[in-house]
N, C-alpha and C positions, 0 to 999 in steps of 0.2 A: 575486834569484832566486828570494825568495820570493814579490813580488810577480811574477812570471812563471809563476810555476805557479799561484796565486789567479785571474788575470787565463785562461791556460790553463783553469783547470777549470770558471771561469765562463762560457765560452763555447762548452760540455761537455754545458751543463747540458739536460736535456728543454724542453719547448717551453711546457709551462706555469709556468716558470721566468722567462717573458720579462718581467714586471715587475721582479724580482729583477732581473736582469740588468742591464733599465735603470739602475737605482739606484744600483748596483754601477759603473755608467758614468759616472755623473753627480759621484758622491765627487769629491774635491779627494784627502781622506785611502785611499791604497788600506788593505784590511785585512789582516792579518799570517791565516797559518791556520789560529788558533785561533779568531781573529773571524768568518772564512768559513765555518768550522765550526759555529759559534754561531747565526751568519744564518740560513745553510743550514737546520736543524733546525725555526729560526722557521719559514721560509718552508712547509715539510714539513708543520707542524704548520697553518697557515693554510689550503695547498690541500688538507686534508686534512677541516678547517672545512668550506670551504667545498663540497666534493665532499658530506657529509654532510647540507648546508643543501641541497644540491639535488636530494639522496633524498626527505629528510622532501618536500619540495616539489612533487615530482613524483607520490608513492605521494598524499598526502594532497589536490590538491589539483588538478581537471581545467586541464590547460595547453592553450592556445588560441592557434596562431602569426599574431599579429597584423601580419603585414610588418613591414615600417618605416615606423618612425613619427616623426612629425614632435617630436611633443612626449611627457614623461611627467613627471605629478605635477605637471603646468604649468610643465616644466624643457625649454626650447628643446634640440633632440637636433641636435648636427651632423655 
């Protein structure tokens, strides 16, 4: 029952949690409710940090849309 509940909760997360959902779906050992809660708190902290970083960058630097790129810092994009 706990596995079903954890799976149900993981499928009802907002779109920003997509990487979290992929990680959950690919691990062999499923988490119990307490582990899921702990992981969700960590993910929420990561998302807040990412949002704050984007906000800082957009407030302090002029952003320009460079369209689709082929290379970034010498790394080929697919």
